[in-house]
C-alpha positions as CSV (number, residue, x, y, z in Angstrom):
1,X,129.6,69.7,71.7
2,X,130.3,72.6,69.5
3,X,129.1,76.0,70.1
4,X,126.5,75.8,67.3
5,X,125.2,72.4,68.6
6,X,125.0,73.8,72.1
7,X,123.0,76.9,71.0
8,X,120.6,74.6,68.9
9,X,120.0,72.3,71.8
10,X,119.3,75.3,74.0
11,X,116.8,76.7,71.6
12,X,115.1,73.3,71.3
13,X,114.8,73.0,75.0
14,X,113.5,76.6,75.5
15,X,110.7,75.7,72.9
16,X,109.5,72.5,74.8
17,X,110.4,73.7,78.4
18,X,107.0,75.4,79.1
19,X,105.1,72.7,77.5
20,X,106.8,70.1,79.6
21,X,106.1,71.9,82.8
22,X,102.5,72.3,81.8
23,X,102.3,68.6,81.1
24,X,104.1,67.7,84.3
25,X,101.7,70.0,86.4
26,X,98.6,68.3,84.8
27,X,100.1,64.8,85.7
28,X,100.5,65.8,89.2
29,X,97.0,67.4,89.5
30,X,95.4,64.3,88.0
31,X,97.3,62.1,90.4
32,X,96.2,64.2,93.5
33,X,92.6,64.2,92.2
34,X,92.4,60.5,91.8
35,X,93.7,60.0,95.3
36,X,91.1,62.4,96.6
37,X,88.4,60.4,94.7
38,X,89.8,57.1,96.1
39,X,89.7,58.4,99.8
40,X,86.3,60.1,99.3
41,X,84.7,57.0,97.8
42,X,86.2,54.5,100.2
43,X,86.4,56.2,103.6
44,X,83.3,58.3,103.6
45,X,80.1,56.0,103.7
46,X,77.6,58.8,103.8
47,X,74.1,58.1,102.4
48,X,73.8,61.8,101.1
49,X,77.0,61.4,99.1
50,X,75.7,58.3,97.3
51,X,74.1,60.3,94.6
52,X,77.5,61.6,93.6
53,X,78.5,58.0,92.6
54,X,77.2,58.8,89.0
55,X,78.1,61.9,86.9
56,X,78.2,64.0,90.2
57,X,81.7,62.5,91.1
58,X,83.2,64.2,88.1
59,X,81.9,67.5,89.4
60,X,83.5,67.0,92.8
61,X,86.7,65.8,91.1
62,X,86.8,68.9,88.8
63,X,86.4,71.3,91.9
64,X,89.2,69.6,93.6
65,X,91.4,69.7,90.6
66,X,90.6,73.4,89.8
67,X,91.3,74.4,93.5
68,X,94.6,72.7,93.3
69,X,95.6,74.3,90.1
70,X,94.6,77.8,91.3
71,X,96.5,77.4,94.6
72,X,99.6,75.8,92.9
73,X,99.7,78.6,90.4
74,X,99.4,81.4,93.0
75,X,102.0,79.8,95.3
76,X,104.4,79.0,92.5
77,X,104.1,75.4,93.0
78,X,104.4,74.5,89.3
79,X,107.9,76.0,88.8
80,X,109.7,72.8,88.7
81,X,113.5,73.4,88.3
82,X,113.0,77.2,88.1
83,X,112.7,77.4,91.9
84,X,114.5,75.1,94.3
85,X,113.0,71.7,95.1
86,X,112.4,72.9,98.7
87,X,110.6,76.0,97.7
88,X,108.3,74.0,95.2
89,X,107.5,71.4,97.9
90,X,106.7,73.9,100.5
91,X,104.5,75.9,98.1
92,X,102.6,72.7,97.2
93,X,102.1,71.6,100.7
94,X,100.7,75.0,101.7
95,X,98.4,74.8,98.8
96,X,97.2,71.2,99.5
97,X,96.6,72.0,103.1
98,X,94.2,74.8,102.0
99,X,92.6,72.8,99.3
100,X,92.0,69.8,101.6
101,X,90.6,72.1,104.4
102,X,88.2,73.8,101.9
103,X,87.3,70.2,100.5
104,X,86.5,68.9,104.0
105,X,84.1,71.7,104.6
106,X,82.5,71.1,101.2
107,X,82.0,67.5,102.1
108,X,80.4,68.5,105.4
109,X,78.0,70.8,103.5
110,X,77.1,67.7,101.2
111,X,76.6,65.4,104.3
112,X,74.7,68.3,106.1
113,X,76.8,67.6,109.3
114,X,80.3,67.6,110.5
115,X,82.1,64.4,109.3
116,X,85.3,62.7,110.6
117,X,88.4,64.5,109.7
118,X,90.7,61.5,109.7
119,X,90.3,60.5,106.0
120,X,91.2,64.1,105.0
121,X,94.2,63.9,107.2
122,X,95.2,60.7,105.5
123,X,94.7,62.4,102.2
124,X,96.8,65.3,103.1
125,X,99.7,62.8,104.2
126,X,99.4,60.9,100.9
127,X,99.4,64.2,98.9
128,X,102.5,65.4,100.6
129,X,104.4,62.2,99.6
130,X,103.1,62.1,96.1
131,X,103.9,66.0,95.6
132,X,107.2,65.6,96.9
133,X,108.1,62.6,94.8
134,X,106.7,64.0,91.6
135,X,108.4,67.4,92.2
136,X,111.7,65.6,92.8
137,X,111.3,63.8,89.5
138,X,110.2,66.8,87.5
139,X,113.0,68.9,88.9
140,X,115.5,66.2,88.1
141,X,114.3,66.1,84.5
142,X,114.5,69.8,84.2
143,X,118.1,69.9,85.4
144,X,119.0,66.9,83.4
145,X,117.9,68.5,80.1
146,X,118.5,72.1,80.9
147,X,121.8,73.8,79.7
148,X,122.7,76.8,81.9
149,X,122.7,79.8,79.7
150,X,126.1,81.4,79.0
151,X,125.6,85.2,79.6
152,X,127.3,88.4,79.3
153,X,126.7,91.3,81.6
154,X,126.8,94.9,80.3
155,X,127.0,97.3,83.2
156,X,127.5,100.9,84.0
157,X,128.9,101.3,87.6
158,X,130.9,98.9,89.6
159,X,128.0,98.6,92.3
160,X,125.9,97.0,89.6
161,X,128.2,93.9,89.7
162,X,126.5,92.7,92.9
163,X,123.8,91.4,90.6
164,X,126.5,89.0,89.1
165,X,127.1,87.5,92.6
166,X,123.4,87.0,93.1
167,X,122.9,85.2,89.7
168,X,125.9,83.0,90.3
169,X,124.2,81.6,93.3
170,X,121.9,79.7,90.8
171,X,124.7,78.5,88.4
172,X,122.4,75.7,87.6
173,X,120.5,78.4,85.5
174,X,122.7,81.4,84.8
175,X,126.4,81.5,84.1
176,X,127.8,85.0,83.6
177,X,130.9,84.3,81.5
178,X,132.0,88.0,80.9
179,X,131.3,91.4,82.2
180,X,131.6,94.4,80.0
181,X,131.8,98.0,81.2
182,X,130.2,100.6,78.9
183,X,132.9,103.0,79.8
184,X,135.6,100.6,78.4
185,X,133.9,99.2,75.4
186,X,132.2,100.9,72.3
187,X,128.7,100.2,71.3
188,X,130.1,98.1,68.3
189,X,132.4,96.2,70.5
190,X,129.5,95.4,73.0
191,X,127.4,94.1,70.1
192,X,130.2,91.9,68.9
193,X,130.6,90.3,72.3
194,X,126.8,89.8,72.9
195,X,126.7,87.7,69.7
196,X,129.0,85.0,71.4
197,X,126.5,84.3,74.2
198,X,123.0,82.9,74.7
199,X,121.7,86.0,76.7
200,X,122.7,89.4,78.0
201,X,122.1,91.1,81.3
202,X,121.8,94.9,81.1
203,X,122.4,96.7,84.5
204,X,122.8,100.3,85.3
205,X,123.5,101.5,81.7
206,X,123.1,104.9,80.3
207,X,119.5,105.3,78.8
208,X,120.5,105.7,75.2
209,X,123.0,102.8,75.1
210,X,120.4,100.7,77.0
211,X,117.6,101.4,74.6
212,X,120.0,100.7,71.6
213,X,121.0,97.4,73.2
214,X,117.5,96.3,73.9
215,X,116.2,97.1,70.4
216,X,119.3,95.2,68.9
217,X,118.6,92.1,71.1
218,X,114.9,92.2,70.4
219,X,115.5,92.4,66.6
220,X,117.9,89.4,66.8
221,X,115.8,87.4,69.2
222,X,118.5,87.5,72.0
223,X,117.2,86.7,75.4
224,X,117.6,89.9,77.6
225,X,117.6,90.4,81.3
226,X,117.1,94.0,82.1
227,X,117.2,95.6,85.6
228,X,114.4,98.2,85.6
229,X,114.9,101.7,86.5
230,X,112.5,103.3,88.9
231,X,110.8,105.2,86.1
232,X,110.4,102.0,84.2
233,X,108.4,100.5,87.2
234,X,106.3,103.7,87.5
235,X,105.6,103.6,83.8
236,X,104.6,99.8,83.8
237,X,101.7,100.6,86.2
238,X,100.2,103.2,84.0
239,X,96.9,102.9,82.2
240,X,96.8,102.4,78.4
241,X,94.9,105.2,76.6
242,X,93.7,104.2,73.1
243,X,91.4,107.2,72.2
244,X,93.8,108.3,69.6
245,X,96.1,106.8,67.0
246,X,99.0,107.7,69.3
247,X,99.3,105.3,72.2
248,X,99.4,106.9,75.6
249,X,100.2,105.8,79.1
250,X,98.6,107.6,82.0
251,X,100.5,107.6,85.2
252,X,98.4,109.0,88.0
253,X,101.0,108.6,90.8
254,X,98.4,108.8,93.6
255,X,98.8,105.3,94.9
256,X,95.6,103.3,95.5
257,X,92.1,104.6,94.6
258,X,89.6,105.3,97.3
259,X,87.7,102.1,96.2
260,X,91.0,100.1,96.4
261,X,91.8,101.4,99.9
262,X,88.3,100.6,101.0
263,X,88.6,97.0,99.6
264,X,92.0,96.6,101.1
265,X,90.9,97.8,104.5
266,X,87.9,95.5,104.5
267,X,90.2,92.6,103.4
268,X,92.6,93.4,106.2
269,X,89.9,93.4,109.0
270,X,88.3,90.2,107.7
271,X,91.7,88.4,107.8
272,X,92.6,89.8,111.2
273,X,89.3,88.7,112.7
274,X,89.8,85.1,111.3
275,X,93.4,85.1,112.8
276,X,92.9,86.9,116.1
277,X,92.3,83.7,118.2
278,X,95.5,81.7,117.0
279,X,97.4,85.0,117.3
280,X,96.3,85.4,120.9
281,X,97.2,81.8,121.7
282,X,100.6,82.2,120.1
283,X,101.1,85.5,122.0
284,X,100.4,83.7,125.4
285,X,103.1,81.1,124.8
286,X,105.7,83.6,123.4
287,X,105.1,86.0,126.2
288,X,105.6,83.3,128.8
289,X,108.9,82.2,127.1
290,X,110.2,85.8,127.1
291,X,109.4,86.4,130.7
292,X,111.0,83.0,131.8
293,X,114.2,83.8,129.9
294,X,115.2,87.2,131.3
295,X,111.9,88.7,133.0
296,X,112.0,91.8,130.8
297,X,109.5,93.5,128.7
298,X,107.4,91.3,126.3
299,X,106.7,93.9,123.6
300,X,109.1,96.4,121.9
301,X,107.8,99.6,120.4
302,X,109.6,101.5,117.6
303,X,108.6,104.6,115.6
304,X,108.0,103.8,112.0
305,X,106.8,105.8,108.7
306,X,103.7,104.8,106.9
307,X,101.3,106.3,104.2
308,X,101.8,110.0,103.7
309,X,105.0,110.2,105.9
310,X,102.9,109.7,109.0
311,X,104.7,108.0,112.0
312,X,103.2,105.5,114.3
313,X,104.6,103.0,117.0
314,X,105.0,99.6,115.5
315,X,104.5,96.6,118.0
316,X,106.8,93.7,118.1
317,X,107.7,90.8,120.5
318,X,111.1,91.7,122.1
319,X,113.8,89.6,120.5
320,X,116.8,91.4,121.9
321,X,118.0,92.3,125.3
322,X,116.5,95.3,126.9
323,X,118.2,98.7,126.0
324,X,119.8,97.1,122.9
325,X,120.1,100.6,121.5
326,X,120.9,102.4,124.8
327,X,122.9,105.1,123.0
328,X,119.9,106.1,121.0
329,X,121.1,105.2,117.6
330,X,119.8,102.5,115.3
331,X,122.0,99.3,115.1
332,X,120.9,96.8,112.6
333,X,121.1,93.2,113.8
334,X,124.2,91.4,112.4
335,X,124.9,87.7,112.0
336,X,125.2,86.0,115.3
337,X,124.4,89.2,117.2
338,X,125.0,88.7,120.9
339,X,122.0,91.1,121.7
340,X,119.5,88.7,120.4
341,X,118.0,86.4,123.0
342,X,117.6,82.6,122.9
343,X,113.8,83.1,122.5
344,X,114.5,85.9,120.1
345,X,116.5,83.7,117.6
346,X,113.5,81.3,117.5
347,X,110.8,83.8,116.9
348,X,112.9,85.8,114.5
349,X,113.6,82.6,112.5
350,X,110.0,81.8,112.3
351,X,109.1,85.6,111.8
352,X,106.8,85.3,114.9
353,X,108.3,88.5,116.5
354,X,106.1,90.3,114.0
355,X,102.9,88.9,115.1
356,X,101.7,91.7,117.5
357,X,101.5,93.9,114.4
358,X,98.1,92.5,113.9
359,X,96.9,95.2,116.4
360,X,98.6,97.9,114.3
361,X,96.7,96.6,111.2
362,X,93.4,96.5,113.2
363,X,94.0,100.0,114.4
364,X,94.7,101.1,110.8
365,X,98.4,102.1,111.1
366,X,99.3,99.3,108.8
367,X,98.0,96.8,106.2
368,X,98.7,93.1,105.9
369,X,100.5,93.6,102.5
370,X,102.5,96.7,101.7
371,X,106.0,98.1,101.8
372,X,107.7,97.4,105.1
373,X,107.5,100.6,107.3
374,X,110.9,101.9,107.9
375,X,112.4,103.6,110.9
376,X,112.2,107.4,111.0
377,X,116.0,107.6,110.9
378,X,116.4,105.1,108.1
379,X,113.8,107.0,105.9
380,X,115.8,110.3,106.4
381,X,119.1,108.7,105.5
382,X,117.8,106.7,102.5
383,X,116.0,109.8,101.1
384,X,119.2,111.8,101.2
385,X,120.7,109.2,98.8
386,X,117.6,108.2,97.0
387,X,114.9,111.1,96.8
388,X,112.5,108.6,95.3
389,X,112.4,106.5,98.5
390,X,109.5,108.6,99.8
391,X,107.4,107.0,96.9
392,X,106.9,104.0,99.1
393,X,104.7,106.1,101.3
394,X,101.9,106.4,98.8
395,X,100.4,103.3,100.6
396,X,100.2,102.1,104.1
397,X,103.1,100.1,105.4
398,X,102.7,96.4,105.5
399,X,103.5,93.3,107.5
400,X,104.7,91.5,104.3
401,X,105.2,92.4,100.6
402,X,107.3,91.9,97.5
403,X,110.5,93.1,99.4
404,X,109.9,90.6,102.3
405,X,109.2,87.7,99.9
406,X,111.9,88.1,97.3
407,X,114.4,90.1,99.3
408,X,116.5,89.5,102.3
409,X,117.1,91.4,105.6
410,X,120.2,93.0,104.1
411,X,118.7,93.6,100.5
412,X,119.8,97.2,99.5
413,X,117.5,100.1,99.9
414,X,117.3,100.7,96.2
415,X,116.3,97.0,95.4
416,X,113.6,97.3,98.3
417,X,112.3,100.4,96.6
418,X,112.0,98.7,93.2
419,X,110.1,95.7,94.7
420,X,107.9,98.1,96.8
421,X,107.1,100.1,93.6
422,X,106.3,96.9,91.7
423,X,103.6,96.2,94.3
424,X,102.2,99.8,94.4
425,X,101.9,100.0,90.6
426,X,100.4,96.6,90.2
427,X,98.2,96.5,93.2
428,X,95.1,94.1,93.2
429,X,93.3,92.1,95.8
430,X,94.3,89.0,94.0
431,X,98.0,90.1,94.2
432,X,97.5,90.6,98.1
433,X,96.2,87.1,98.4
434,X,99.1,85.6,96.4
435,X,101.7,87.5,98.5
436,X,100.1,86.3,101.7
437,X,100.3,82.7,100.5
438,X,103.9,83.2,99.4
439,X,104.7,84.7,102.7
440,X,103.9,81.4,104.5
441,X,106.6,79.8,102.3
442,X,109.4,82.2,103.2
443,X,108.8,81.6,106.9
444,X,110.7,78.3,106.2
445,X,113.6,79.9,104.5
446,X,116.5,80.8,106.9
447,X,118.3,83.1,104.3
448,X,115.4,85.5,104.2
449,X,116.0,86.5,107.8
450,X,119.8,86.7,107.8
451,X,121.5,89.8,109.3
452,X,124.2,92.1,108.1
453,X,127.8,91.2,108.1
454,X,129.4,91.7,111.4
455,X,132.1,94.0,110.1
456,X,129.5,96.3,108.4
457,X,129.8,99.7,110.0
458,X,126.6,100.8,108.4
459,X,123.6,99.1,106.9
460,X,124.2,97.9,103.3
461,X,121.0,99.5,102.6
462,X,122.8,102.9,103.1
463,X,126.2,102.1,101.7
464,X,124.9,100.4,98.6
465,X,122.9,103.5,97.6
466,X,125.8,105.5,96.2
467,X,124.6,105.0,92.7
468,X,124.7,107.0,89.5
469,X,121.3,108.9,89.2
470,X,120.8,107.2,85.8
471,X,120.4,103.9,87.4
472,X,117.4,105.1,89.2
């Protein structure tokens, strides 16, 4: 296949890709809704439901289908091919469990009594099989038709090449064929090279060159992946002011408004009230397991920093041997760290060591969603390298957030800061709900809990922050 034919095929696929995904999503939702109708009509012989045999059945099916679409959308269940098959499947299964639970109680209200749950369990089992089968087929179609983009990366400092390694982990989508240093190539030479590829990645580049490259790519319809600077993220959350013929962006820089803080606090308390019973049950079993293994303390307390730079003691299940930091210095966990207990490995892998923080949330030290509160020592170290690191403290620290969902345990401090600022500048109650749902998915992903390399003398979060100020 010639270069011209390959680019032409890539353009054609890009044009139909989104349409195909929407059609595939519609096919799956219709299939799941029809299965629901079959189970409902044949397994629930309830007199009060007979009146829905007419046009009412379309209303019930529509409600089920809409719920499925909303949950799939917020859990990223429609991203066939874009995400790994396992991620799409887990997202859909979580969504279906919620949809079928809501639907069960809806049917109970219609019947005016508690009805048997067995048909709904059967429905959930069938849904899981159908969703996996269709996701497998749609993902296979995506990869069959998709041509990985041949890309060139334009970078400023050597540290920015770490992004190349991350993108190469998905070589089914991205293939960086060439890297160009701005210090070694002139602007005209960079433009000449960009024309040879399908897309360009711009990372850690001087502001003027970056703006010129972005405008050139935009004018020539060249797909561009741009790593945002911190100022870009702050700017993106600003309000549009259109009182004049000159557009303005208002950046308040105060974090959440009083109304948003009140709503967020009320939401936290409602969810904690709902979750407190299962958390207490899990706490009982985990506490017994910890005591049986070594007879040591069940909980572990640690000083962390939250909104306004205030410190508090975060509560966790002890997952390491007692006195794991007997020298008084922080020692981040490494891969196969022998300080981690057997019970600790299990609860860390499932993120259960964080459960006791529900009491920090109830107390008001934390929120369910927000930047992960850092240790006092780490905040001081990171702030020396990245003064903007304190921007995270405009909101309360959280149990989960963008950095916990999209990052890893060893994600750099700068990348965590970018993710946290994206959350702060785009906060909404709907976003919190979405991130909570997505947190359930990452509990099944081992790579999100991996530790630092054994030979790392200091956390990569510190060593990776020796970056040019222009990058931030």
